[in-house]
N, C-alpha and C positions, 0 to 999 in steps of 0.2 A: 235309368231308362226317360227317353222325351217323348212328351205327353203333348199331342199337339189336336185342337179341332178345328173344323172347315164345314160350311155349308156346302150339301153333296149338290153337284151338277151333273148334267146329261152326258153320260160316260160312265157313271158311278153304278150302273143297273146290276152287272155281275157282280160287283165286291156285296152290294146293300143284298142281292138275294142270297148267296153266301153266307154273308153274316145273319140273314133271317133264318135259313135254314137251320144253321147251327144254333141259335138261341132263343127263337118262338117258343120250342117244347119246355125251357125252361122256367117260361112261365104259366104254364099248366097244370093244375092239381095232380097228385101221382094217381094212375089208375086210367089217365086221359087214353084212349086208343092213338096207336101210332098211326092209325089211317086217318083217323080226324084231325090230326096234326098236319099230318101231309097234304092233307084235302085243304084245308086253310092255308097252307104255304102256298100250295099249287095256284089256289084260287088268289089269297090276295098279296102275298108276298114270292111272285114270280118275278125274272128279270122282265118280263115284259109291264107289268102291275108299278114297279119301281120306275119305269121308263114313264109311264103316266105321272106318276108322283112328282118326280123331278121336273116334269113341263107344267104342272099345275102351280098357276101363282100362287094359289091359297093355301100351298104346304109348302114347311120348308124342312128339308131333313140337314139333319147335324151329324157329322162323321168325328167319333173319337180314336185316334191313333196311339200307338204304344211303337216308338221307335219307327216310325212311316208305315207301320202295317196296321190295317184297319182292324178295332176292336168292337166297337159298339156303334149304334147309331139311335138317333128317336127323329122323332115326326111330329111336326106342330100341324093344325088344322085348323083355319078359320072360314067359317060360314056357317050354315042351319045346322041346327042341332035335331037327327032326325029320330034320335031315341024319345019317346015320352018319358021313361024314368027320368030321363038328367034334362031334359026341356022342363021336367017338373020344382028342380033344384038351381038350375044353371041357367043365367040370363045369357042368350045367346048373344045379345047384340055388344056386349062387355068382355068377352072372353075368349079364350081362344084352346082348342084341347090340345093334351099333350098323348097322341095316338098311341104312338111307339115308343118306347126305351126299353134297349136291350144292349146286353154287355158280354162279350164271350166267357164262359164259366170260368177259362184259365184265368182271365183278366180280375176276378171278383176279389176286392180286397185291395185293390192295386191303386185306387186312386183315380182311375180312369172315369168312374160312374159320377163321381162329384165333380170331374171336369167337365163332363159330359153335360150335367146336371147345368152346372152356370150358365154354361153358354147357349144351353137350348132356353134358360129361363130369360139371358139377355135377348135372345132373336125372338123369343114371345112377349117382351117388355116394349122392343121394339117396333112391332106392329100395333102398337096404341092399346092393347087391350089390358084392362083392368087385373082381368083373372085369369088363371090357368086350371082347368081340370083335366082329370083321367079318371080310367076305369081301371082298377087291380082286382085280379081274383079273392077273395076273400081267405084263400087258403096259402095264397104268397105272403108267409110271414115277412121272408127277408125282404121283397121289394114295400110290404107295406111298412116296415122300420125304416126303410131307407127315405120312402114319399115322407112319411112324418119328421123325420129329420130334416127335411127339406121344404117343411113348411106347410103338406097337404093333407088336411085334415078331412075326414069323413062328413060328407053332405047327404049322402042316400045311397042307395043301391040300387042295380039292375042287372039284366041279365046278359051273359055274352055266348052266341053262338060259336062252337069249334067243331068241324064236321057236322055231326049229327047230335053232338051233344051238347045241352047248353049247361053254363057255367054262372054261377051267382059272383056279379064284382061288386065291390065297396066303389062309390063315385066319389071322388078325393080334388078339392080345390085349393086354391093358395091364391093369396092377392100379389100382384107383381110391383106392388110400390115399395116393398120393403126389401133391403138386402138378402142374397140367398144364405140360406144355414148350413 
């Protein structure tokens, strides 16, 4: 298997939406209503949404592929932190958010996630940010282990709305000045 990473460009909207539709639900806790997952995808992960994200100079999307087939993506966001729980523990002037990090379920354990994380952290460091932060559902044990392995430590908690249901997330952060784990 040949693993490649690249930055997303206009024209990638459909493949990113397709990946998002297959992967977003994997990060939700068991019992999350499918209607809430579908509503989130329709509102935030549509083809049109990805068009806006790809055109936004404060966002960086990284795509990982296996044998030229897109298998996962990440999204970094620079700028103000709107969530007061995050703003209380993260310095928005020196950080960048890892807003999305998803991999097709059939590619879990393949090494693609580590390749995607390495490229994502390189892209984050290239923005001159000192740290990178993310929110991850407290029940997502697999993701928590992965993020811990890559140096993200819990620094706080926040809530995340999926459809009509609020979820509890950990806020995790890592320095960008040391090599990837």
